[in-house]
C-alpha positions in Angstrom: 0.0 0.0 0.0 1.3 3.4 -0.9 0.1 6.6 0.8 1.6 9.1 -1.6 -1.3 11.5 -2.3 0.2 14.2 -0.1 3.7 13.4 -1.3 2.7 13.7 -5.0 0.9 17.0 -4.4 3.9 18.5 -2.6 6.2 17.1 -5.3 4.1 18.9 -8.0 4.0 22.1 -5.9 7.8 22.2 -5.5 8.3 21.4 -9.2 6.2 24.4 -10.1 7.7 26.5 -7.4 11.2 25.6 -8.5 10.5 26.7 -12.0 9.1 30.0 -10.8 12.0 30.6 -8.5 14.5 29.8 -11.3 13.0 32.7 -13.3 13.1 35.2 -10.4 16.0 34.2 -8.2 17.0 37.8 -7.3 13.5 38.4 -5.9 13.8 35.5 -3.5 17.4 36.3 -2.5 16.6 40.0 -1.8 13.3 39.1 -0.1 15.1 36.7 2.3 17.7 39.4 3.1 15.1 42.0 3.8 13.1 39.6 6.0 16.2 38.6 8.0 17.3 42.2 8.5 13.8 43.2 9.6 13.4 40.4 12.1 17.0 40.7 13.2 16.2 44.3 14.3 14.2 42.7 17.1 17.5 41.8 18.8 17.5 45.3 20.2 14.6 44.1 22.5 16.3 40.9 23.6 15.8 40.0 27.3 18.1 37.6 29.1 16.6 35.5 31.9 19.3 34.1 34.2 17.5 33.0 37.3 18.7 29.4 37.6 16.0 28.5 40.2 13.2 29.7 37.9 14.6 28.2 34.7 15.6 24.8 35.9 12.7 24.0 38.2 9.2 22.9 37.1 6.7 25.7 37.2 4.0 23.4 38.4 6.2 21.6 41.0 4.6 20.7 44.4 7.1 23.0 46.3 5.8 26.1 44.6 2.3 25.2 45.6 3.5 24.5 49.2 5.1 27.9 49.2 1.9 29.5 48.0 -0.1 27.8 50.8 2.3 29.0 53.5 2.4 32.5 52.2 -1.3 32.7 51.9 -1.7 31.8 55.6 1.3 33.6 57.2 1.4 36.5 54.8 4.0 39.1 55.9 5.5 36.6 58.3 7.2 35.0 55.3 8.7 38.0 53.5 10.9 41.0 54.0 10.9 42.1 57.6 10.5 38.5 59.0 13.5 36.7 60.4 15.6 35.2 57.7 14.9 31.6 58.9 11.1 32.3 58.5 11.2 33.6 54.9 9.9 31.4 52.1 12.2 32.9 49.4 16.0 33.0 49.3 17.5 36.1 50.8 20.2 37.9 48.9 23.3 36.8 50.8 27.1 37.1 50.6 29.1 34.4 52.3 32.8 33.9 53.1 34.5 30.6 54.2 38.0 30.9 55.5 40.3 27.9 56.0 43.4 28.1 58.2 46.6 27.5 56.3 48.2 26.1 59.4 47.2 23.2 61.7 46.5 25.7 64.5 43.1 26.6 63.0 41.2 29.9 62.7 40.8 30.6 66.5 44.4 31.7 66.8 45.3 35.4 67.1 46.8 36.0 63.6 44.1 34.3 61.5 41.4 35.6 63.8 42.6 39.2 63.3 42.6 38.6 59.5 39.0 37.4 59.8 38.1 40.6 61.7 39.7 42.6 58.9 37.7 40.7 56.3 34.5 41.4 58.3 35.3 45.1 58.4 36.1 45.1 54.7 32.7 43.7 53.9 30.9 46.3 56.0 32.9 49.1 54.3 31.8 48.1 50.8 30.0 51.2 49.4 27.7 51.5 46.4 26.2 54.5 44.8 22.5 55.0 43.9 22.0 58.4 42.4 23.6 60.9 44.7 23.4 58.6 47.7 26.0 56.1 49.0 25.1 52.9 50.9 27.2 50.6 53.0 26.3 47.1 54.4 24.7 48.6 57.5 22.3 50.7 55.3 21.0 47.7 53.2 21.4 44.7 55.5 18.4 42.5 56.2 16.5 43.6 59.3 13.4 42.5 61.2 10.4 44.8 61.5 11.0 47.7 63.9 14.6 46.8 64.3 17.7 48.9 63.4 20.3 46.1 63.9 21.4 43.8 61.1 20.0 40.3 61.5 22.9 38.5 59.8 25.9 38.8 62.1 28.5 36.3 63.1 27.6 34.7 66.5 31.2 33.5 66.9 32.7 36.9 66.4 30.0 38.3 68.7 30.8 35.7 71.4 34.5 36.8 71.3 33.5 40.4 71.3 35.2 41.1 67.9 38.5 41.1 69.7 41.3 38.6 69.2 42.5 39.2 72.7 39.4 37.4 74.1 40.3 34.1 72.4 42.2 32.8 75.5 39.7 34.1 78.0 36.3 33.2 76.4 35.1 29.6 76.2 32.3 28.6 73.9 30.4 25.4 73.4 29.6 23.6 70.2 27.2 23.5 68.3 25.3 25.6 70.9 27.2 28.4 72.7 25.7 30.3 75.6 25.5 34.1 75.6 26.3 36.0 78.8 22.5 36.3 79.5 22.2 32.5 79.2 20.4 32.4 75.8 21.9 29.9 73.3 23.6 30.7 70.0 23.6 28.0 67.3 27.1 28.1 65.8 27.1 24.8 64.0 27.1 26.5 60.6 29.7 29.1 61.6 32.7 27.0 62.5 33.8 23.5 61.4 36.6 21.1 61.8 36.1 21.5 65.6 38.1 19.9 68.3 36.5 20.0 71.8 38.0 19.9 75.3 35.7 19.6 78.2 32.8 20.3 75.9 34.3 23.6 74.8 35.9 24.5 71.5 39.6 24.1 71.5 40.3 24.5 67.8 38.4 25.1 64.5 39.7 24.6 61.0 37.1 26.7 59.1 34.8 29.6 59.7 31.9 30.9 57.7 30.6 34.5 57.7 27.2 35.4 56.2 25.9 38.8 55.2 22.2 39.1 54.2 20.9 42.2 52.5 17.6 43.6 51.3 16.4 46.5 49.2 15.8 47.3 45.6 16.9 44.6 43.1 19.4 46.8 41.3 20.9 48.0 44.5 21.2 44.5 45.9 22.9 43.2 42.7 25.3 46.2 42.7 26.4 45.4 46.3 26.8 41.7 45.6 28.8 42.4 42.5 31.0 44.8 44.5 31.5 42.1 47.1 32.7 39.6 44.4 35.0 42.2 42.9 36.5 42.8 46.3 37.0 39.2 47.5 37.1 36.9 44.4 40.5 35.2 44.3 41.6 36.8 47.6 44.0 34.9 49.9 45.8 36.2 53.0 48.9 35.2 54.9 47.1 32.9 57.2 43.8 32.1 55.4 42.5 30.6 52.2 39.4 32.6 51.3 36.3 31.4 49.4 33.4 33.6 48.5 29.9 33.1 47.2 26.7 35.2 46.8 23.2 34.2 45.8 23.9 36.1 42.6 27.1 34.2 41.9 25.5 31.4 40.0 24.0 33.8 37.5 27.3 35.7 37.2 29.3 32.5 36.5 26.9 31.2 34.0 26.8 34.6 32.2 30.6 34.6 32.0 30.7 31.1 30.5 27.8 31.8 28.1 29.7 34.9 26.8 32.8 32.8 26.3 30.8 30.2 24.3 29.2 32.9 22.2 32.6 34.3 21.4 33.6 30.9 20.1 30.9 30.9 17.5 33.2 32.7 15.1 35.5 29.6 15.3 32.6 27.2 14.6 31.4 29.5 11.8 34.9 29.4 10.2 35.3 25.7 10.6 31.9 25.0 9.0 32.6 27.4 6.3 35.9 25.8 5.5 34.4 22.3 5.7 31.5 23.2 3.4 33.8 24.8 0.8 36.2 21.9 0.9 33.3 19.4 0.5 32.1 21.2 -2.6 35.5 21.4 -4.3 36.1 19.5 -7.5 39.0 19.4 -9.9 36.9 21.5 -12.2 36.9 25.2 -12.5 33.2 25.3 -13.6 31.6 22.6 -11.5 33.3 23.8 -8.2 30.7 25.3 -5.9 32.7 27.1 -3.1 30.5 30.3 -3.3 27.4 28.2 -3.2 28.7 26.4 0.0 29.3 29.9 1.5 25.7 30.8 0.6 24.5 27.7 2.4 26.3 28.6 5.6 25.0 32.2 5.3 21.5 30.9 4.9 21.8 29.1 8.3 23.1 32.4 9.8 20.1 34.2 8.4 17.9 31.7 10.1 19.6 32.3 13.4 19.3 36.0 13.1 15.6 35.7 12.2 14.8 33.2 14.9 16.4 35.1 17.7 15.0 38.4 16.4 11.5 37.1 16.2 11.4 35.6 19.7 12.9 38.9 21.1 10.1 40.8 19.4 7.6 38.4 20.9 9.0 39.0 24.4 10.4 35.5 24.9 13.5 35.7 27.0 16.9 34.3 26.0 18.6 31.9 28.5 22.2 31.0 29.0 22.1 27.6 27.2 20.7 29.5 24.2 24.4 30.2 23.5 24.6 26.7 22.2 21.6 27.0 19.8 23.5 28.7 16.9 25.9 25.7 16.8 22.9 23.4 16.4 21.0 25.5 13.9 24.0 26.1 11.6 24.7 22.4 11.6 21.1 21.7 10.5 21.4 24.4 7.8 24.6 22.9 6.4 23.1 19.4 6.4 20.1 20.7 4.4 22.5 22.4 2.1 24.3 19.2 1.3 21.0 17.5 0.6 20.0 20.2 -1.8 23.3 20.2 -3.6 23.3 16.4 -3.9 19.9 16.6 -5.6 21.2 19.3 -7.9 24.2 17.1 -8.9 21.8 14.2 -9.7 20.0 16.3 -12.3 21.3 16.3 -15.9 23.6 19.3 -16.4 22.5 19.6 -20.0 18.9 20.5 -18.9 17.8 24.1 -18.7 18.4 25.7 -15.3 14.8 26.1 -14.5 14.2 22.4 -15.2 17.2 21.4 -13.0 15.8 23.7 -10.2 12.4 22.2 -10.6 13.8 18.7 -10.3 16.0 19.6 -7.4 13.3 21.2 -5.3 10.7 18.4 -6.1 13.3 16.0 -4.6 15.3 17.8 -2.0 12.7 20.3 -0.8 10.3 17.5 -0.1 13.0 15.6 1.8 14.0 18.5 4.0 10.3 19.3 4.4 9.9 16.0 6.2 12.8 16.6 8.5 12.0 20.3 9.1 8.4 19.5 9.9 9.3 16.8 12.4 12.0 19.0 14.0 9.4 21.8 14.4 6.8 19.4 15.9 9.4 18.2 18.4 10.1 21.8 19.5 6.4 22.5 19.8 6.2 19.6 22.2 9.2 21.0 24.1 7.6 24.5 24.3 4.9 23.1 26.6 7.5 21.6 29.0 7.0 22.5 32.7 10.6 23.6 32.9 10.9 27.2 31.6 14.5 26.6 30.4 13.2 23.8 28.1 10.3 25.8 27.0 12.2 28.9 26.1 15.0 26.9 24.3 12.4 25.0 22.3 10.7 28.1 21.2 14.0 29.7 20.2 15.4 26.7 18.3 12.0 25.8 16.8 11.7 29.3 15.4 15.3 29.2 13.9 14.7 25.7 12.4 11.5 27.0 10.7 13.4 30.0 9.2 16.3 27.7 8.2 13.7 25.7 6.1 12.3 29.0 4.6 15.7 30.3 3.7 16.8 26.9 2.2 14.0 27.0 -0.3 14.3 30.7 -1.0 17.7 32.3 -0.3 19.8 29.2 -0.9 17.7 27.9 -3.8 18.0 31.4 -5.4 21.8 31.2 -5.0 21.7 27.8 -6.5 20.0 29.1 -9.6 22.6 31.8 -10.0 25.3 29.1 -9.6 23.4 27.0 -12.2 23.4 29.8 -14.7 27.1 30.3 -14.2 27.6 26.6 -14.9 25.4 26.7 -18.0 27.5 29.5 -19.3 30.7 27.6 -18.5 32.0 30.4 -16.3 34.7 30.1 -13.7 33.4 29.1 -10.2 35.2 31.9 -8.4 36.0 34.4 -11.2 32.6 34.5 -12.7 33.6 37.0 -15.4 36.0 34.4 -16.8 34.4 32.0 -19.3 36.2 28.6 -19.5 36.7 27.5 -23.1 35.6 24.0 -24.2 38.1 21.2 -24.3 40.5 23.3 -22.1 42.3 22.3 -18.9 42.0 24.6 -15.9 42.7 23.4 -12.4 42.1 19.9 -13.7 38.9 20.9 -15.6 37.9 18.8 -18.5 35.2 20.4 -20.6 33.6 18.1 -23.1 31.1 18.5 -25.9 27.9 16.6 -25.9 29.0 14.7 -28.9 32.1 13.2 -27.3 31.9 12.6 -23.6 34.5 10.2 -22.4 33.3 7.0 -20.9 35.5 7.4 -17.9 34.1 10.8 -16.9 30.5 10.3 -17.8 27.9 9.8 -15.1 26.8 6.2 -14.6 23.6 6.6 -16.6 25.0 8.6 -19.6 24.6 5.6 -21.7 21.1 4.5 -20.8 19.4 2.8 -23.6 15.8 3.1 -24.6 15.2 -0.3 -23.1 16.4 0.8 -19.7 19.8 -0.7 -19.8 22.9 1.0 -18.6 26.6 0.9 -18.7 26.5 -1.2 -15.5 26.6 -4.5 -17.2 23.0 -4.3 -18.3 21.7 -4.0 -14.7 18.4 -2.2 -14.2 20.0 -0.4 -11.2 20.1 3.3 -12.2 21.1 5.3 -9.2 21.2 8.8 -10.6 19.4 11.0 -13.0 19.9 10.0 -16.6 21.6 12.0 -19.3 18.5 13.1 -21.0 19.1 15.4 -24.0 16.2 17.1 -25.6 17.2 18.2 -29.1 17.0 21.9 -29.9 16.1 22.8 -26.3 15.1 26.4 -26.0 14.2 28.4 -22.9 10.7 29.5 -22.3 9.8 32.8 -24.0 10.2 35.7 -21.7 12.8 33.8 -19.6 16.0 35.8 -18.9 18.2 32.8 -19.4 20.3 32.6 -22.6 19.1 30.1 -25.2 20.8 26.7 -25.1 21.5 25.5 -28.6 21.9 21.8 -29.3 25.4 22.1 -30.5 26.6 24.3 -27.5 29.3 22.7 -25.4 28.3 21.7 -21.9 30.1 20.4 -18.8 29.1 16.9 -17.8 29.2 16.6 -14.0 30.8 13.3 -13.2 30.2 11.4 -9.9 32.2 12.4 -6.9 34.8 9.7 -5.9 33.0 9.2 -2.6 29.7 8.5 -4.2 31.4 6.0 -6.4 32.9 4.4 -3.3 29.4 4.1 -1.7 28.1 2.5 -5.0 30.9 0.2 -5.9 32.6 -0.6 -2.6 30.5 0.2 0.5 27.1 -1.0 -0.6 28.1 -4.4 -2.0 30.2 -5.0 1.1 27.6 -4.3 3.8 24.9 -6.2 1.7 27.0 -9.5 1.9 25.2 -12.1 4.0 28.1 -12.5 6.3 28.6 -8.8 6.8 24.9 -8.4 7.5 25.2 -11.0 10.2 28.2 -9.3 11.9 26.5 -5.9 11.8 23.3 -7.3 13.3 25.3 -9.0 16.0 27.1 -5.7 16.8 23.7 -4.0 16.8 22.4 -6.4 19.4 25.5 -5.6 21.5 24.7 -1.9 21.0 21.2 -2.3 22.2 22.4 -4.3 25.3 24.9 -1.6 26.2 22.2 1.1 25.8 19.8 -0.8 28.1 22.6 -1.2 30.6 23.3 2.5 30.4 19.6 3.2 31.2 20.0 1.3 34.5 22.9 3.6 35.4 21.0 6.8 34.6 21.2 9.3 37.4 18.6 12.1 37.9 19.1 15.6 39.1 21.1 18.8 38.5 23.2 20.3 41.3 24.7 23.8 41.4 28.2 22.4 41.2 27.3 20.7 37.8 25.9 23.9 36.3 29.1 25.9 37.0 32.6 25.8 35.5 34.9 23.5 37.5 37.4 26.3 38.0 34.8 28.9 39.0 35.1 30.6 42.4 31.5 29.4 43.0 32.4 25.8 42.4 35.4 26.1 44.7 33.2 27.6 47.4 30.5 24.9 47.1 33.2 22.2 47.3 34.6 23.6 50.5 31.1 24.0 51.9 30.3 20.4 51.1 33.5 19.4 52.9 33.1 21.4 56.1 29.5 22.6 56.4 27.1 19.8 55.4 26.6 18.3 58.8 24.0 20.9 59.7 21.7 21.4 56.7 18.7 23.5 55.9 15.6 23.8 58.1 12.3 22.4 56.8 9.1 24.1 57.8 6.4 21.7 59.2 3.1 23.6 59.0 -0.2 22.7 60.6 -2.8 24.7 58.6 -5.8 23.8 60.7 -7.2 25.1 64.0 -6.0 23.2 66.9 -6.6 23.6 70.7 -2.9 23.9 71.8 -4.0 24.4 75.4 -5.1 20.8 75.6 -2.3 18.7 77.1 -3.3 15.7 75.0 -3.1 17.7 71.8 0.3 19.0 72.9 1.6 15.5 73.3 0.1 14.4 70.0 1.6 17.4 68.1 5.0 16.7 69.7 4.7 13.1 68.6 4.0 14.2 65.0 7.0 16.4 65.1 9.1 13.5 66.4 8.2 11.5 63.3 10.0 14.1 61.2 13.0 14.3 63.6 13.6 10.5 63.5 14.2 10.3 59.8 17.5 9.4 58.1 18.6 12.9 57.1 17.3 14.9 60.1 18.9 15.9 63.4 17.3 15.1 66.8 14.8 17.3 68.6 17.4 19.6 70.3 18.2 21.0 66.8 14.5 21.7 66.0 12.7 25.0 66.4 9.4 24.4 68.2 7.4 27.2 69.8 5.2 24.6 71.5 8.0 22.9 73.4 9.3 26.2 74.6 5.8 27.3 75.5 5.2 24.2 77.6 8.4 24.8 79.5 7.6 28.5 79.9 3.9 27.8 81.0 5.0 25.6 83.9 5.9 28.7 85.8 2.2 29.9 85.5 0.2 26.8 86.6 -3.1 28.5 87.3 -3.3 31.2 84.6 -5.3 31.0 81.4 -3.1 29.4 78.7 -3.9 32.2 76.2 -2.8 34.8 78.7 0.4 32.9 79.2 0.9 32.6 75.4 0.7 36.4 75.1 3.3 36.8 77.8 5.5 34.1 76.1 5.4 35.7 72.7 6.2 39.2 74.1 9.3 37.8 75.9 12.5 39.0 74.1 13.9 35.5 74.0 10.8 34.1 72.3 9.6 37.0 70.2 10.6 35.3 66.9 7.9 32.7 67.6 5.2 35.3 66.7 6.1 34.6 63.1 5.2 30.9 63.6 1.7 31.3 65.0 -1.3 32.6 63.1 -4.4 33.7 65.1 -8.0 34.2 63.9 -9.4 37.7 63.5 -10.4 37.8 67.1 -6.9 36.9 68.3 -8.3 34.1 70.4 -7.7 30.8 68.5 -4.6 29.5 66.7 -5.7 28.7 63.2 -2.2 27.7 61.9 1.3 27.2 63.2 4.7 25.9 62.0 7.8 24.2 63.4 11.3 23.6 61.9 13.2 20.4 61.6 16.9 20.6 60.7 18.4 18.3 58.0 21.9 16.8 58.0 24.6 15.2 55.8 22.9 15.7 52.4 25.7 15.0 50.0 24.2 13.7 46.8 21.3 14.4 44.5 19.8 11.1 45.5 19.9 12.2 49.1 18.1 15.4 48.2 15.2 13.5 46.6 15.0 11.1 49.5 14.8 13.9 52.0 12.0 15.6 50.1 10.0 12.4 49.4 10.3 11.3 53.0 9.1 14.6 54.4 6.1 14.7 52.1 5.2 11.1 52.7 5.3 11.7 56.5 3.2 14.8 56.1 0.6 13.0 54.0 0.2 10.3 56.6 -0.6 12.8 59.3 -4.1 13.6 60.5 -3.3 17.3 60.8 -3.1 18.0 57.0 0.6 19.0 57.5 2.4 20.9 54.7 6.2 20.8 54.6 8.3 23.3 52.7 11.8 24.7 52.4 13.2 26.8 49.5 15.6 24.0 48.3 12.5 21.8 47.7 11.7 24.1 44.7 15.0 23.0 43.1 14.6 19.4 44.2 11.2 19.1 42.4 13.1 18.6 39.2 13.5 14.9 40.3 9.8 14.4 40.2 9.2 15.9 36.7 12.3 15.4 34.6 12.0 11.7 34.0 8.3 11.6 33.2 8.4 14.8 31.2 11.4 13.5 29.1 9.8 10.2 28.2 6.4 11.9 27.6 8.1 14.3 25.2 9.8 11.4 23.5 6.6 9.5 23.1 4.7 12.5 21.7 7.5 13.4 19.4 7.9 9.9 18.1 4.2 9.7 17.4 4.2 13.0 15.6 7.2 12.0 13.5 5.5 8.7 12.6 2.4 10.5 11.4 4.4 13.0 9.4 6.4 10.2 7.9 3.2 8.2 7.0 1.8 11.2 5.2 4.9 12.2 3.3 6.8 8.9 2.7 4.8 7.0 0.1 5.4 3.5 1.6 3.9 3.1 5.1 6.3 0.4 6.2 9.2 2.7 5.4 7.7 5.3 7.7 7.5 2.7 10.5 11.2 1.9 9.9 12.1 5.6 10.2 10.3 5.7 13.6 11.9 2.5 14.8 15.3 3.9 13.8 14.7 7.1 15.7 13.6 5.1 18.7 16.8 3.1 18.5 19.0 6.2 18.2 17.3 7.8 21.2 17.7 4.6 23.3 21.4 4.6 22.5 21.8 8.3 23.1 20.2 8.2 26.6 22.0 4.9 27.5 25.4 6.1 26.4 25.1 9.6 27.8 24.5 8.0 31.2 27.7 5.9 30.7 29.5 9.2 29.7 28.5 10.9 32.9 25.5 13.0 31.8 22.6 12.9 34.2 18.9 13.1 33.3 18.1 16.7 34.2 16.6 19.8 32.7 19.8 20.5 30.8 20.1 17.1 29.2 16.3 17.1 28.7 16.7 20.2 26.5 19.4 18.5 24.5 17.4 15.3 24.2 14.5 17.2 22.7 16.9 18.9 20.3 18.3 15.5 19.4 14.9 13.9 18.7 14.6 16.3 15.8 18.2 15.8 14.8 18.0 12.0 14.8 15.2 12.1 12.2 17.3 13.8 9.6 19.7 11.0 8.3 17.2 8.1 8.5 14.4 10.1 6.9 16.6 11.1 3.9 17.8 7.5 3.3 14.3 6.0 3.8 12.6 8.6 1.6 15.0 7.9 -1.2 14.6 4.2 -0.7 10.8 4.5 -0.8 10.7 6.6 -4.0 13.3 4.5 -5.8 12.4 2.6 -9.0 14.9 -0.1 -8.6 13.3 -3.5 -8.6 14.9 -5.3 -5.6 15.5 -4.1 -2.0 19.3 -4.4 -2.3 19.4 -2.3 -5.5 17.2 0.3 -3.8 19.6 0.4 -0.8 22.5 0.8 -3.2 20.7 3.7 -4.9 19.9 5.4 -1.6 23.5 5.1 -0.4 24.9 6.2 -3.8 22.8 9.3 -3.8 22.8 10.2 -0.1 25.8 8.4 1.5 28.0 11.3 0.8 25.6 14.0 2.0 25.0 11.9 5.2 28.8 11.9 5.9 29.0 15.6 5.0 26.1 16.4 7.3 27.5 14.3 10.2 31.0 15.9 9.7 29.6 19.4 9.6 27.4 18.9 12.6 30.2 17.5 14.7 32.4 20.4 13.7 29.6 22.7 14.6 29.5 21.5 18.2 33.2 20.6 18.5 34.1 24.1 19.6 32.1 23.9 22.8 33.6 20.5 23.8 36.4 22.4 25.5 33.9 24.0 27.9 34.1 22.6 31.4 30.6 23.9 32.2 28.2 21.0 32.6 25.5 22.7 30.5 27.7 23.0 27.5 29.7 19.8 27.9 26.4 17.9 28.2 25.2 19.6 25.1 28.3 18.5 23.2 28.3 14.9 24.5 24.7 14.4 23.7 24.9 16.0 20.3 28.0 14.0 19.4 26.2 10.8 20.4 23.1 11.5 18.4 25.0 12.6 15.3 27.3 9.6 15.4 24.5 7.2 16.1 22.3 8.8 13.5 25.0 8.4 10.8 25.8 4.8 11.8 22.1 3.9 11.7 21.6 5.6 8.3 24.7 4.0 6.7 24.7 0.6 8.3 21.6 -0.5 10.4 18.8 1.0 8.4 20.0 -0.2 4.9 20.4 -3.7 6.2 17.0 -3.7 7.9 15.4 -2.3 4.7 17.1 -4.9 2.6 16.0 -7.8 4.9 12.5 -6.9 5.8 11.1 -4.8 2.9 9.1 -6.3 0.1 10.2 -6.1 -3.5 9.2 -2.9 -5.3 5.8 -2.8 -6.8 5.5 -3.3 -10.5 6.2 -0.1 -12.5 3.0 1.1 -14.1 2.4 0.8 -17.8 2.6 4.5 -18.5 6.0 4.7 -16.7 7.3 1.7 -18.7 6.3 3.4 -21.9 8.7 6.3 -21.3 11.6 4.2 -22.7 13.5 7.2 -24.0 14.5 8.3 -20.5 15.8 7.0 -17.2 13.1 5.7 -14.9 14.0 8.4 -12.5 12.3 11.0 -14.8 9.0 11.5 -16.3 8.1 14.1 -19.0 6.0 17.0 -18.1 4.7 19.2 -20.9 3.8 22.7 -19.9 3.7 26.2 -21.4 2.6 25.1 -24.9 5.6 23.9 -26.9 8.1 23.8 -24.0 9.3 20.3 -23.3 10.7 19.8 -19.8 11.4 16.9 -17.6 10.3 16.2 -14.1 12.1 13.9 -11.8 10.1 10.8 -10.9 10.0 10.5 -7.1 7.4 7.8 -6.7 
């Protein structure tokens, strides 16, 4: 069964369109340039989104809903003015970790004095806003109705900011008592601690934190000034490591800029590769300028795609820096397909006929791949991860414009090149006309009447009976050498007339295409070689499945950043010294409870203990519970109304912060919601992060108090819940979409199924091998996987489409024809694509190294499938070609790859037979 109605209609459309374009190439070239310049002007409005938490976390994650619930109940008690520990959003903070260079630690006089100097230096940082100047004390985070900065070092406070007190002041760990008897928690301030008689004797590391609040611009200016002051600093006695909540965005921005700057290298490499791939020892048939036009066409697509999304208000993200490498690779791949189809047309035909034949073949082929690519990015645009959505919109737009410019700008340039060839003009010095039967750079120009057998295309000697110079075989892999006597151009055409006795250049096959026909195809189609390749394919599938079992989920901050970044160094040191005491998790009871009831108090305490007894939580003495403190406090007031005691308790200076943990009704009489805090510990890996989050939520769901748990890191951890399902859902939808497109546009349904199966095999191998190569499944690799779904369709679709539309009579001959015509373009496309992403392989940022690794895998696997696996599968499991129709057989004066098409009265033109 052949489902070729849409394919035939598109073929006829592109044949007509190609003829029209050939008569007005300047119109299409100029129109493309005007469109690109117009859309490119939108880059003036480009907006960069660099909030990593927003981009790489799901917008419908449970943590964001939990945050909304808490903020809706506690209101101002969760935002600016509340204690930092009670806020639901990350507070802008600068941090310093100092490590003693000696074994004596940081609590010796010399290093401690250097720490004090660092502290003073931080507080002296000054920024300007208009005509006003601000220091840390002006913009530090403060509680409501308080003039003192909330973030201050408890350790420095305990020692009175004086190194002379080191030998006279003794402090406990992790809790140290103030002079008034109130405890300070210093577990996150010093580490590498040695104790003597329960007091600190020595500490290897100390951490200082400085939280600020204010206008966003002012906050960023101060954090930037902090980094400028302390980045790379070391002192005589201390190693200094710094970090700010803005540092992640700064580091990514730096690396993205470096990657963007390398695009010129990739552009030069691709330009050189394209030109070299189009060189022949023939001054007329060389196409270096056409290769340059193909690369420029892809650049126009990048300019238009980026400009359009900027005009539409879609932000650009850091990983978008890798998109141009991908787009230009697709554009060059499409260029090679177009040029291969052009070469397969008879050079003695009129230019408009050659253009018609080329577009009816190649344009239809790249329509399939471009349409499937666009559908994949449409799927990605609906991802719950904003980074995936924005990247998909950007790349989908650029892929669409690449397709438009291929069939307009590049096709117009191809017409100009074809006119130059028809006039026997030099490929570079177009004003120079190459004389017939002359030698120039290895050029051999021959007349129609005397082409040599050695240089002629394989079908130059096709007989009326369909025979060829290939030993009488019916296998005819390229367009025949059809010569229409006394061919004249259509009236009104601006092309010069082509007389029958005019000399023409006969474009001989490229040595690589001959290799695929005479060496490669017969070799892989041998039964023994098929068996070996199928065995190796089974090994490949086994390794890919094993890789899937090794797949890790999750993206950590360390992986996002360059390995030599100051932020990475800080996070590594933090992981070494300050992971024992983790982040607090809010445990909220959002229902009205009678906390004056002793039984309820015991039950609530029991509920809290369930959270404290988990694997990654600290015991109850590290928790923050207003209820426990209130029970102890109320024992001193045995006969007083509990609510009266609660008012006294909350107004006590030591317990005033608990007012942010209790929400009363409008009358102020009943507690309608309250929250407690449990501290986590020893979270080292992404698997630990997910386990902590899942355990807390499972414990909350099993409670009878409708408990909600939340901490800001849960927003980032939610990626573990979404990335796997979203990735495979996107894969499934994309595969289904590609199968439907293939069924509509590839005339043999079984071939469309083979395209889908091949893509599935490539994706299986890509995900499996990327896991073995150290790439996790996370929002970054999810972006690349979606990109690669579209990329993996290109090579198999081209091979399968050519196979399906071949007129050879046996599967093996049809495979040979496909490899002869498209083996070289597949290699060229794979080579150009690898060159396109090779530049970013040197980046040590996970975002870009993951992009390179995954792209390299999909390109390599796609080429191997197209050249080895798919041809063998088609030769083994496809039926013999259907009988050629009677009207096709009657056209014995031409190669079966063509059929005559009479249009415009007396004009005789030929149309390539694709089906």
